C-alpha positions as CSV (number, residue, x, y, z in Angstrom):
1,X,18.3,-7.3,-11.3
2,X,17.0,-5.5,-8.6
3,X,14.7,-8.0,-7.0
4,X,13.7,-5.7,-4.3
5,X,12.4,-3.1,-6.9
6,X,10.4,-6.2,-8.6
7,X,9.0,-7.2,-5.3
8,X,7.9,-3.7,-4.6
9,X,6.1,-3.6,-7.8
10,X,3.7,-6.5,-7.2
11,X,2.9,-5.2,-3.7
12,X,2.5,-1.2,-4.1
13,X,-1.4,-1.7,-4.3
14,X,-1.4,-4.2,-1.2
15,X,1.1,-1.6,1.0
16,X,-1.3,1.4,0.0
17,X,-4.1,-0.6,0.9
18,X,-3.2,-1.6,4.2
19,X,-2.2,2.3,5.2
20,X,-5.5,3.3,3.9
21,X,-7.5,0.8,5.7
22,X,-6.1,2.3,8.9
23,X,-7.3,5.9,8.5
24,X,-7.9,7.9,5.5
25,X,-5.1,9.8,4.6
26,X,-3.4,12.0,1.8
27,X,-0.4,11.4,-0.5
28,X,2.6,13.1,1.5
29,X,1.4,11.2,4.7
30,X,1.4,7.7,2.9
31,X,4.8,8.4,1.6
32,X,6.2,9.2,5.2
33,X,4.4,6.6,6.9
34,X,5.6,3.7,4.5
35,X,9.2,5.2,5.1
36,X,8.6,5.1,8.7
37,X,6.9,1.7,9.3
38,X,9.6,0.0,7.0
39,X,12.5,1.7,8.6
40,X,13.8,3.4,5.3
41,X,13.0,0.4,3.2
42,X,10.2,2.2,1.1
43,X,10.7,5.2,-0.2
44,X,7.7,6.0,-2.7
45,X,8.1,9.1,-5.4
46,X,5.1,10.8,-6.6
47,X,5.7,9.0,-10.0
48,X,5.0,5.9,-8.0
49,X,2.4,7.1,-5.5
50,X,0.0,8.9,-7.6
51,X,-0.2,6.5,-10.4
52,X,-1.0,3.8,-8.1
53,X,-3.6,5.9,-5.8
54,X,-5.4,6.9,-9.1
55,X,-5.5,3.0,-10.2
56,X,-7.0,2.2,-7.3
57,X,-9.5,4.8,-7.4
58,X,-10.5,3.5,-10.7
59,X,-10.8,0.0,-9.7
60,X,-13.0,1.5,-6.8
61,X,-11.2,0.2,-4.1
62,X,-10.5,3.6,-2.9
63,X,-12.2,6.9,-2.8
64,X,-10.6,10.2,-2.9
65,X,-12.2,13.4,-1.6
66,X,-10.8,17.0,-1.5
67,X,-11.3,18.7,2.1
68,X,-10.3,22.1,2.8
69,X,-8.0,22.7,5.8
70,X,-8.2,25.4,8.5
71,X,-5.7,27.4,6.7
72,X,-7.6,27.3,3.4
73,X,-5.2,24.8,1.6
74,X,-7.0,21.9,0.0
75,X,-6.0,18.4,0.6
76,X,-7.1,15.0,-1.2
77,X,-7.6,12.2,1.5
78,X,-7.8,8.8,0.5
79,X,-10.6,6.3,1.7
80,X,-10.9,2.7,1.9
81,X,-14.3,1.2,0.4
82,X,-16.0,-1.9,1.3
83,X,-14.6,-3.6,-2.2
84,X,-10.8,-2.4,-1.1
85,X,-11.7,-4.0,2.3
86,X,-12.8,-7.3,0.3
87,X,-9.5,-6.8,-2.0
88,X,-7.2,-6.3,0.8
89,X,-8.4,-9.0,3.1
90,X,-7.9,-11.9,0.2
91,X,-4.4,-10.1,-0.9
92,X,-3.2,-10.3,2.9
93,X,-4.4,-14.0,3.3
94,X,-2.9,-14.9,-0.4
95,X,0.4,-13.1,1.0
96,X,0.4,-15.2,4.3
97,X,0.4,-18.2,2.6
98,X,2.9,-17.3,0.2
99,X,5.1,-16.2,3.2
100,X,4.4,-19.3,5.3
101,X,5.5,-21.4,2.2
102,X,8.7,-19.4,1.6
103,X,9.7,-19.6,5.2
104,X,9.1,-23.4,5.0
105,X,11.7,-23.7,2.2
106,X,14.2,-21.4,3.0
107,X,14.3,-22.4,6.8
108,X,14.3,-26.5,6.4
109,X,17.1,-28.5,7.1
110,X,19.4,-29.2,4.7
111,X,19.1,-32.5,2.5
């Protein structure tokens, strides 16, 4: 079993919300930023990214808006909503509690 893949499945939305909460961003930028910040650990493909972004948008956690660039090209930027900020804060608090508990168990002295 690929545990890393399973962990990613359960945390994809939180990772995306974290990046979008910092600044409005678009799909390709999200992929590159996740890869850069994780030192290559996270490598999203379109088949993972866009369904997740659409799901977050349907849930009202982010909003997507098309923007026309100076060269005439259109790009869809994603923005955090107030509901998204609240959900992200709750998820980060839960993750922090979980992470602390895992560290307490894995770094404990032998019995």
